[in-house]
C-alpha positions as CSV (number, residue, x, y, z in Angstrom):
1,M,32.6,-32.2,-27.4
2,K,36.4,-32.4,-27.5
3,E,36.4,-32.1,-31.3
4,F,34.0,-29.1,-31.0
5,F,36.4,-27.3,-28.7
6,K,39.4,-28.1,-30.9
7,E,37.6,-26.7,-34.0
8,L,36.5,-23.6,-32.1
9,F,40.0,-22.9,-30.8
10,L,41.5,-23.3,-34.3
11,R,39.0,-21.0,-36.0
12,D,40.2,-17.4,-35.4
13,Y,41.2,-15.0,-32.7
14,M,37.7,-14.1,-31.4
15,S,36.7,-17.8,-31.2
16,R,39.7,-18.4,-29.0
17,V,38.7,-15.5,-26.9
18,V,35.2,-17.0,-26.4
19,L,36.6,-20.4,-25.5
20,I,39.2,-19.1,-23.1
21,K,36.6,-16.8,-21.4
22,W,34.3,-19.8,-21.0
23,C,37.1,-21.9,-19.5
24,I,38.0,-19.2,-17.0
25,S,34.4,-18.8,-16.0
26,E,34.1,-22.6,-15.5
27,L,37.1,-22.5,-13.1
28,V,36.1,-19.4,-11.2
29,E,32.4,-19.8,-11.0
30,R,32.2,-23.6,-11.2
31,V,29.4,-23.4,-13.8
32,A,28.3,-27.0,-14.4
33,F,26.7,-26.9,-17.9
34,F,26.5,-23.6,-19.8
35,P,29.1,-20.8,-20.1
36,P,27.9,-17.3,-19.2
37,P,27.4,-14.8,-22.0
38,L,30.5,-13.0,-23.3
39,T,30.6,-9.4,-22.2
40,V,32.7,-6.5,-23.4
41,A,34.2,-6.1,-19.9
42,N,35.2,-9.8,-19.8
43,L,36.6,-9.5,-23.3
44,N,38.8,-6.6,-22.3
45,I,40.4,-8.8,-19.5
46,I,40.8,-11.8,-21.7
47,T,42.3,-9.8,-24.6
48,R,44.9,-8.3,-22.3
49,L,45.9,-11.8,-21.2
50,I,46.2,-12.9,-24.8
51,T,47.8,-9.8,-26.4
52,T,50.0,-8.4,-23.7
53,P,53.5,-9.7,-24.3
54,N,55.3,-11.4,-21.5
55,T,58.1,-9.0,-20.6
56,N,60.0,-11.6,-18.6
57,S,62.3,-12.0,-21.6
58,S,65.2,-9.6,-20.8
59,E,67.9,-11.5,-22.8
60,Q,65.7,-11.5,-25.9
61,V,64.7,-7.8,-25.5
62,E,68.3,-6.8,-24.9
63,F,69.3,-8.5,-28.1
64,I,66.6,-6.6,-30.0
65,K,67.8,-3.3,-28.6
66,S,71.5,-3.9,-29.3
67,A,71.0,-5.4,-32.7
68,T,68.8,-2.5,-33.9
69,E,71.2,0.1,-32.5
70,S,74.3,-1.4,-34.1
71,S,72.8,-2.4,-37.4
72,K,73.7,0.0,-40.2
73,S,71.8,-1.8,-42.9
74,E,68.3,-3.2,-43.2
75,P,68.3,-6.6,-41.4
76,N,67.0,-9.8,-42.8
77,W,64.0,-9.8,-40.5
78,S,63.3,-13.6,-40.8
79,N,66.8,-14.3,-39.6
80,F,66.6,-11.6,-37.0
81,K,63.5,-13.1,-35.5
82,N,65.1,-16.6,-35.5
83,N,68.1,-15.1,-33.6
84,V,65.8,-13.6,-31.0
85,L,63.9,-16.8,-30.5
86,C,67.2,-18.7,-30.0
87,K,67.9,-16.5,-26.9
88,Q,66.5,-17.4,-23.5
89,G,63.2,-15.8,-22.6
90,N,59.4,-16.1,-23.1
91,L,59.1,-14.5,-26.6
92,N,57.6,-16.9,-29.1
93,E,56.2,-17.0,-32.6
94,K,52.9,-15.5,-31.4
95,N,54.2,-12.5,-29.5
96,I,57.6,-11.7,-31.0
97,D,56.3,-9.3,-33.6
98,A,54.5,-7.1,-31.1
99,V,57.4,-7.0,-28.7
100,M,60.0,-6.2,-31.4
101,L,57.9,-3.3,-32.6
102,K,57.3,-1.9,-29.1
103,T,60.9,-2.2,-28.2
104,M,62.1,-0.4,-31.3
105,V,59.5,2.4,-30.9
106,A,60.3,2.8,-27.2
107,N,63.9,3.3,-28.2
108,K,63.1,5.7,-31.0
109,K,64.5,3.3,-33.7
110,F,61.9,4.4,-36.2
111,N,63.7,3.4,-39.4
112,A,64.1,-0.1,-38.1
113,A,60.5,-0.2,-36.9
114,L,59.2,1.0,-40.2
115,S,61.3,-1.5,-42.1
116,F,60.0,-4.3,-39.9
117,A,56.4,-3.0,-40.2
118,N,56.8,-3.2,-44.0
119,H,58.2,-6.7,-43.7
120,L,55.1,-7.8,-41.7
121,Q,52.6,-6.2,-44.1
122,L,54.3,-7.9,-47.1
123,S,54.2,-11.3,-45.5
124,N,51.3,-13.5,-46.2
125,K,50.4,-14.4,-42.6
126,E,47.6,-12.8,-40.7
127,L,48.7,-10.3,-38.1
128,S,47.9,-10.9,-34.5
129,I,46.0,-8.3,-32.5
130,G,49.2,-7.6,-30.6
131,A,51.1,-7.0,-33.8
132,I,48.3,-4.7,-35.1
133,N,48.3,-2.7,-31.9
134,S,52.1,-2.3,-32.0
135,L,51.9,-1.1,-35.6
136,L,49.2,1.5,-34.7
137,Y,51.4,2.5,-31.8
138,L,54.4,2.9,-34.2
139,Y,52.5,5.2,-36.6
140,Y,51.1,7.4,-33.8
141,E,54.6,7.9,-32.2
142,Y,56.3,8.4,-35.6
143,A,53.7,11.0,-36.6
144,K,54.6,13.2,-33.6
145,E,57.9,13.9,-35.3
146,Y,57.6,13.0,-39.0
147,D,55.1,12.8,-41.8
148,L,53.5,9.5,-42.4
149,S,53.7,8.0,-45.9
150,E,50.5,7.4,-47.9
151,Q,51.1,3.7,-47.4
152,D,51.2,4.2,-43.6
153,K,48.0,6.2,-43.7
154,A,46.3,3.6,-45.8
155,F,47.3,0.9,-43.4
156,I,45.6,2.7,-40.5
157,L,42.4,3.2,-42.4
158,K,42.4,-0.4,-43.7
159,T,43.0,-1.6,-40.1
160,Y,40.0,0.4,-38.9
161,T,37.7,-1.1,-41.5
162,H,39.1,-4.6,-41.1
163,L,38.8,-4.7,-37.3
164,Y,35.2,-3.5,-37.3
165,E,34.2,-5.9,-40.1
166,K,35.8,-8.9,-38.3
167,Y,34.8,-8.2,-34.7
168,Q,31.5,-6.9,-33.3
169,V,33.3,-5.4,-30.4
170,L,36.9,-4.3,-29.8
171,D,38.7,-4.5,-26.5
172,N,39.7,-1.2,-24.9
173,A,43.5,-1.6,-25.5
174,T,42.9,-2.0,-29.3
175,C,40.4,0.9,-29.3
176,E,43.0,3.2,-27.6
177,R,45.7,2.3,-30.1
178,L,43.3,2.7,-33.0
179,L,42.1,6.1,-31.8
180,H,45.6,7.5,-31.4
181,A,46.6,6.3,-34.9
182,L,43.5,7.7,-36.4
183,C,44.2,11.1,-34.8
184,A,47.7,10.9,-36.4
185,I,46.0,11.1,-39.8
186,N,43.3,13.6,-38.7
187,E,40.4,11.1,-39.0
188,W,38.6,12.7,-36.0
189,R,35.1,11.5,-37.0
190,K,36.2,7.8,-36.9
191,C,37.9,8.6,-33.6
192,K,34.6,9.6,-32.0
193,K,33.1,6.2,-32.9
194,V,36.1,4.4,-31.3
195,L,35.8,6.6,-28.2
196,D,32.1,5.6,-27.9
197,D,33.1,2.0,-28.0
198,I,35.6,2.5,-25.1
199,Q,32.8,4.2,-23.1
200,L,30.7,1.1,-23.3
201,T,32.7,-0.5,-20.6
202,G,34.9,2.1,-19.0
203,T,36.4,5.5,-19.2
204,P,38.9,6.5,-21.9
205,T,42.4,7.5,-20.8
206,H,43.6,11.0,-20.3
207,S,45.7,10.5,-23.5
208,A,42.7,9.4,-25.6
209,Y,40.6,12.4,-24.7
210,S,43.5,14.9,-25.0
211,T,44.8,13.5,-28.3
212,L,41.3,13.7,-29.8
213,I,40.8,17.2,-28.5
214,G,44.1,18.3,-29.9
215,T,43.2,16.8,-33.3
216,L,39.9,18.7,-33.3
217,F,41.7,22.0,-32.7
218,K,44.3,21.0,-35.3
219,N,41.4,20.7,-37.8
220,N,39.8,23.9,-36.7
221,K,36.8,22.2,-35.1
222,K,36.7,24.3,-32.0
223,A,33.0,23.7,-31.1
224,E,33.5,20.0,-31.2
225,A,36.7,20.3,-29.2
226,M,35.0,22.3,-26.5
227,K,32.2,19.7,-26.2
228,M,34.8,17.0,-25.9
229,I,36.7,19.0,-23.2
230,D,33.5,19.1,-21.1
231,I,33.1,15.4,-21.4
232,S,36.8,14.8,-20.6
233,E,36.7,17.0,-17.5
234,N,33.4,15.5,-16.3
235,N,35.0,12.1,-16.5
236,R,37.9,13.3,-14.3
237,R,40.3,13.3,-17.3
238,S,42.2,16.6,-17.1
239,L,43.8,17.8,-20.3
240,R,47.3,16.8,-21.3
241,D,49.8,19.1,-22.8
242,C,49.0,18.0,-26.4
243,A,45.5,19.3,-26.0
244,Y,46.6,22.7,-24.6
245,D,49.3,23.0,-27.2
246,E,46.9,22.6,-30.1
247,W,44.4,24.9,-28.4
248,M,47.0,27.7,-28.3
249,K,48.2,27.0,-31.9
250,Y,44.6,27.2,-33.0
251,I,44.2,30.7,-31.3
252,F,47.3,32.1,-33.0
253,R,46.5,30.5,-36.3
254,K,42.9,31.8,-36.4
255,Y,43.3,35.3,-34.9
256,K,45.9,37.9,-35.8
257,D,44.6,40.9,-33.8
258,K,46.4,41.0,-30.4
259,K,43.3,41.9,-28.4
260,T,41.4,39.0,-29.9
261,V,44.3,36.6,-29.3
262,L,44.4,37.9,-25.7
263,K,40.6,37.3,-25.4
264,Y,40.9,33.7,-26.3
265,L,44.0,33.1,-24.2
266,N,42.0,34.4,-21.3
267,E,39.2,31.9,-22.3
268,L,41.8,29.1,-22.0
269,C,43.0,30.3,-18.6
270,T,39.4,30.6,-17.4
271,H,38.9,26.9,-18.3
272,I,42.0,26.1,-16.2
273,S,40.6,28.0,-13.3
274,K,37.1,26.7,-13.6
275,N,38.4,23.1,-13.4
276,S,40.9,23.8,-10.7
277,T,43.5,22.3,-13.0
278,V,47.3,22.2,-12.3
279,V,48.7,22.3,-15.8
280,P,51.8,20.4,-17.0
281,R,55.1,22.2,-16.9
282,A,55.3,22.0,-20.7
283,T,51.9,23.8,-20.9
284,A,53.2,26.5,-18.5
285,N,56.2,27.1,-20.8
286,K,53.9,27.5,-23.8
287,L,51.5,29.9,-21.9
288,K,54.6,31.9,-20.9
289,E,55.7,32.1,-24.5
290,S,52.2,33.0,-25.7
291,F,51.6,35.9,-23.3
292,E,55.2,37.2,-23.8
293,S,54.5,37.3,-27.6
294,L,51.8,39.8,-26.7
295,N,54.4,41.9,-24.7
296,W,53.2,40.8,-21.3
297,N,55.4,40.1,-18.2
298,V,55.4,36.4,-17.3
299,Q,57.6,34.9,-14.5
300,F,57.8,31.6,-12.8
301,T,57.1,32.3,-9.1
302,E,56.1,31.0,-5.7
303,I,53.1,31.7,-3.6
304,R,53.6,32.3,0.2
305,K,51.6,29.5,1.7
306,Q,50.6,31.3,4.9
307,S,49.3,34.5,3.1
308,G,48.7,33.5,-0.5
309,Q,51.0,36.4,-1.6
310,C,52.9,36.1,-5.0
311,K,56.6,36.5,-4.5
312,N,56.9,38.2,-7.9
313,C,54.2,40.8,-8.0
314,D,53.2,40.9,-4.2
315,L,49.5,40.4,-5.1
316,T,47.6,38.2,-2.7
317,L,45.4,35.5,-4.1
318,D,41.7,35.5,-3.1
319,C,39.9,33.0,-0.9
320,L,37.0,32.1,-3.2
321,R,34.4,31.3,-0.6
322,L,31.4,29.4,-1.5
323,S,28.3,31.5,-1.9
324,A,25.1,30.7,0.1
325,E,23.6,29.1,-3.1
326,E,26.8,27.0,-3.8
327,F,26.9,25.7,-0.2
328,A,23.2,24.8,-0.3
329,T,23.8,22.8,-3.5
330,L,26.8,21.0,-1.9
331,Q,24.9,20.4,1.3
332,Q,22.0,18.8,-0.5
333,N,24.1,16.6,-2.7
334,V,26.4,15.4,0.1
335,K,23.3,14.5,2.1
336,D,21.8,12.6,-0.9
337,K,25.1,10.9,-2.0
338,L,27.0,10.2,1.2
339,I,24.0,9.0,3.3
340,V,21.6,7.3,0.9
341,G,23.1,4.5,-1.2
342,S,26.7,5.0,0.0
343,D,29.1,3.3,2.4
344,L,27.5,5.2,5.3
345,F,24.2,3.7,4.4
346,L,25.4,0.3,3.5
347,K,28.0,-0.3,6.2
348,T,26.0,0.8,9.3
349,S,22.9,-0.3,11.0
350,P,19.7,1.8,10.6
351,E,19.8,2.3,14.4
352,E,23.3,3.7,14.4
353,L,22.5,6.0,11.4
354,K,19.4,7.3,13.1
355,K,21.2,7.9,16.4
356,F,23.9,9.9,14.5
357,M,21.4,12.0,12.5
358,D,19.5,12.8,15.7
359,L,22.7,13.9,17.4
360,V,23.6,16.2,14.6
361,E,20.1,17.7,14.5
362,N,19.8,18.1,18.3
363,T,23.3,19.3,19.2
364,G,24.5,21.1,16.0
365,P,25.7,23.4,14.6
366,Y,29.3,23.0,15.5
367,D,32.4,25.1,15.0
368,I,34.7,22.1,14.6
369,V,34.1,18.5,13.6
370,L,37.2,16.5,14.5
371,D,38.2,13.1,13.1
372,A,39.5,11.7,16.4
373,L,41.1,8.5,15.0
374,N,42.9,10.3,12.2
375,V,44.2,13.0,14.6
376,A,45.3,10.4,17.2
377,Y,47.3,8.4,14.8
378,T,49.5,11.4,14.1
379,A,51.4,9.8,16.9
380,G,52.5,7.2,14.4
381,K,53.8,4.1,16.2
382,G,53.2,5.6,19.6
383,G,51.0,3.7,22.0
384,A,47.6,4.6,23.4
385,D,49.0,7.1,25.9
386,E,50.7,9.1,23.2
387,R,47.7,9.0,20.9
388,I,45.4,10.3,23.7
389,R,48.0,13.0,24.5
390,I,48.0,14.2,20.8
391,L,44.2,14.1,20.7
392,T,44.0,16.1,23.9
393,T,46.4,18.7,22.7
394,V,44.4,19.3,19.5
395,V,41.0,19.4,21.3
396,N,42.4,21.9,23.9
397,H,43.7,24.1,21.0
398,F,40.2,24.6,19.8
399,L,38.6,24.8,23.3
400,Q,40.9,27.7,24.1
401,Q,39.3,29.5,21.2
402,K,35.8,28.8,22.6
403,K,34.9,26.5,19.8
404,K,32.1,24.0,19.9
405,I,33.5,20.6,19.0
406,L,32.0,17.4,17.7
407,L,34.4,14.5,18.3
408,L,33.9,11.6,15.9
409,G,35.7,8.3,16.5
410,R,35.3,4.5,16.6
411,K,34.3,2.4,19.6
412,H,37.6,0.6,19.9
413,M,39.1,4.0,21.0
414,L,37.2,3.6,24.2
415,N,39.6,0.9,25.2
416,W,42.7,3.1,24.9
417,K,42.8,5.2,28.1
418,R,39.3,5.5,29.4
419,G,39.8,8.2,32.0
420,A,41.6,10.7,29.7
421,L,39.1,10.0,26.9
422,V,36.1,10.6,29.2
423,Q,37.6,14.0,30.1
424,L,37.6,14.9,26.5
425,M,34.0,13.7,26.1
426,K,32.9,15.9,28.9
427,K,34.2,19.0,27.0
428,T,32.7,18.1,23.6
429,Q,29.8,16.5,21.7
430,Y,30.9,13.0,20.6
431,F,29.9,10.1,18.6
432,F,31.7,6.7,18.3
433,T,30.8,4.5,15.4
434,E,30.9,0.7,15.3
435,N,34.3,-0.5,14.4
436,I,33.1,-2.0,11.1
437,S,31.5,1.3,10.1
438,Q,33.3,3.8,7.9
439,D,33.7,7.0,9.9
440,D,34.7,9.3,7.0
441,P,31.2,9.7,5.6
442,Y,29.9,10.5,9.1
443,F,32.6,13.1,9.5
444,I,31.9,14.8,6.2
445,T,28.2,14.7,6.6
446,A,28.2,16.1,10.1
447,A,30.4,19.0,9.0
448,I,28.5,20.0,5.9
449,L,25.0,19.5,7.6
450,S,26.3,21.6,10.5
451,G,26.5,24.7,8.2
452,P,28.9,26.9,6.3
453,Q,30.7,28.1,9.4
454,T,31.9,24.6,10.4
455,D,35.6,23.6,10.0
456,I,37.0,20.1,9.9
457,V,40.1,18.6,11.5
458,S,41.7,15.7,9.6
459,R,44.8,14.9,7.6
460,D,42.7,12.7,5.2
461,L,42.6,14.3,1.8
462,L,39.0,12.9,1.3
463,R,39.6,12.3,-2.5
464,G,37.4,9.1,-2.5
465,H,34.4,11.0,-1.1
466,R,34.9,13.9,-3.4
467,F,34.7,11.6,-6.4
468,L,31.3,10.2,-5.2
469,L,29.7,13.4,-6.1
470,R,27.8,13.3,-9.4
471,T,29.4,16.0,-11.5
472,D,32.7,17.7,-11.9
473,A,31.1,21.0,-10.8
474,L,30.0,19.5,-7.5
475,R,33.5,18.0,-7.0
476,Q,35.0,21.4,-7.5
477,L,32.6,22.9,-4.9
478,F,33.6,20.2,-2.4
479,Q,37.3,20.9,-3.1
480,R,36.9,24.6,-2.5
481,W,34.9,23.9,0.7
482,Q,37.7,21.6,1.8
483,W,40.5,24.1,1.2
484,E,38.5,26.8,3.1
485,H,37.6,24.7,6.1
486,Q,40.1,21.9,6.7
487,W,42.6,22.0,9.5
488,M,45.4,19.4,9.4
489,V,47.6,17.9,12.2
490,F,51.2,16.8,11.5
491,P,53.8,15.3,13.8
492,S,56.7,17.6,14.9
493,T,60.1,17.3,16.4
494,N,58.4,17.7,19.8
495,R,56.2,14.6,19.7
496,F,53.9,16.0,22.4
497,R,53.1,19.2,20.5
498,P,51.9,18.4,17.0
499,I,51.8,21.0,14.2
500,I,48.2,22.3,13.8
501,Q,47.9,23.7,10.3
502,E,45.1,26.3,9.6
503,P,42.9,26.1,6.5
504,L,44.3,28.1,3.6
505,K,43.7,31.8,3.4
506,F,43.6,31.6,-0.3
507,T,42.1,29.3,-3.0
508,P,45.0,27.5,-4.7
509,I,43.6,27.5,-8.3
510,A,44.2,29.7,-11.3
511,Q,42.9,33.2,-10.5
512,Q,42.4,36.2,-12.7
513,H,43.0,39.7,-11.3
514,T,42.7,43.2,-12.8
515,N,46.2,43.0,-14.3
516,G,46.6,39.3,-15.3
517,W,46.7,35.8,-14.0
518,H,48.3,33.4,-11.5
519,L,48.3,29.8,-12.5
520,P,49.7,26.7,-10.8
521,Y,51.7,24.1,-12.8
522,E,53.1,20.7,-12.0
523,A,56.5,20.8,-10.4
524,E,59.0,18.6,-12.2
525,N,61.2,17.9,-9.2
526,T,59.2,17.8,-5.9
527,S,61.4,18.3,-2.9
528,L,61.9,15.2,-0.6
529,E,60.6,17.4,2.2
530,Y,57.3,18.2,0.5
531,V,54.3,17.0,2.5
532,N,51.2,16.2,0.4
533,D,48.5,18.1,2.2
534,G,46.2,18.3,-0.7
535,V,47.4,21.8,-1.8
536,P,49.0,22.3,-5.2
537,D,52.7,22.9,-4.7
538,V,53.1,26.7,-3.9
539,S,56.6,26.7,-5.4
540,S,55.4,26.3,-9.0
541,W,53.2,29.1,-10.3
542,L,53.0,31.4,-13.3
543,C,52.6,35.1,-12.6
544,I,51.2,36.8,-15.8
545,T,50.9,40.6,-15.7
546,Q,50.2,43.2,-18.2
547,K,53.0,45.7,-18.8
548,I,52.1,49.3,-18.0
549,N,51.0,51.2,-21.2
550,N,50.9,47.9,-23.0
551,N,49.0,48.2,-26.3
């Protein structure tokens, strides 16, 4: 048995992966006789352990940086590596090639990196997966600024063929590197096969999708690009600037008539609006340049949060309320997804769930569904008295408006200050879940089942529950409903009088109006005073308007 393991370990990379995976399984699962089957998911974990260089080697890495910066001639790479290995650190013969390449590429020392890459390829030794990944990384990054040589392109294609001939499956890290390198030489068909392999066990990165989409536009494959955009967005991978950049270049390359160019720029902006996307600042700059080339007015602006009014053109953004049909779709899907087969269903007893559903059916609809625990903890480190005082203030705020309130909390709250809490319970409908139950699904379900008129009160951004919905279209409906109906409570300088923030009067997504567009973009420097309340930063918007008598 010992000789068998020794032979297996010495064979090749994939054999070592199998053996190490088996050993890990033995330790963790205490399997007595037979190792479990190797899965792609386990392979990804093991490959990361094997191929990820140990970066606890600062002296060695600093030497690589300084030596490549100061060197004016091509180093003797064998001597260079020996000098690195003489320094203190964790680099060794197995991982030094990968780390050297990554360090040089990260520091934009492309000439040195290409020289070392040529040295590795001319050597007779077999390259490790880590070194191969670093070479692919080098060629992708280099191709962003310079043209690859025919030799570099040939290496990428040869590597693609070699990897798929040698291994039945590739780990995700290798797939990602390979996909990016193939995009650098416009091999988009091969990229799609690599992307399919990543999807076997996970979701490709934002960069993988956007790089491929950009490559498709670069090769005038718009129909393929639009299909990939839908897949990317449905997997919650919003587009990066590289995809938008190639999309705009495609429009200006293919169409020369200004009206046609405008038509397809509007198509791009409609995509941004449809997906509630906040575009990168670099994309905002390119959109500004694109519309200005058509003689439109484009300004960076702010939106007044209280009114939704643009500070540049004074136009007020619309509140895009859900239609009756949209709300009915959301209501049915929330009921199916959050109740059946979710944390609400799995982490509560059937008796508690039935009691809750009966309450909603018999006492609804409500004007307000209030997350009592979330609101109470606005008090921060304050004790039970302060938490009850905050909660009472917020409940009274809505009672003064003659609102019908459902108070949702957990049973441990009943131990806080019983008398004051009982007074609140007399003025509201209420439901207290078991302490082990998750109250968020109750909270969302009660509000949406109650009807389209019901508002919610909570500072929770509810992202996790939004992502439980099956499609991106449903998640967008949920986000719009949330913006339209969610009140938030924040602490103030007067700790007894919290700030009660109304729902937005406008929908903070890209919107088209009769004379142009307003689009949000990512702020580069968010103020330290900025509070994340789930709303795109109102200080970073594009105002795009058509000039009068613009032809």
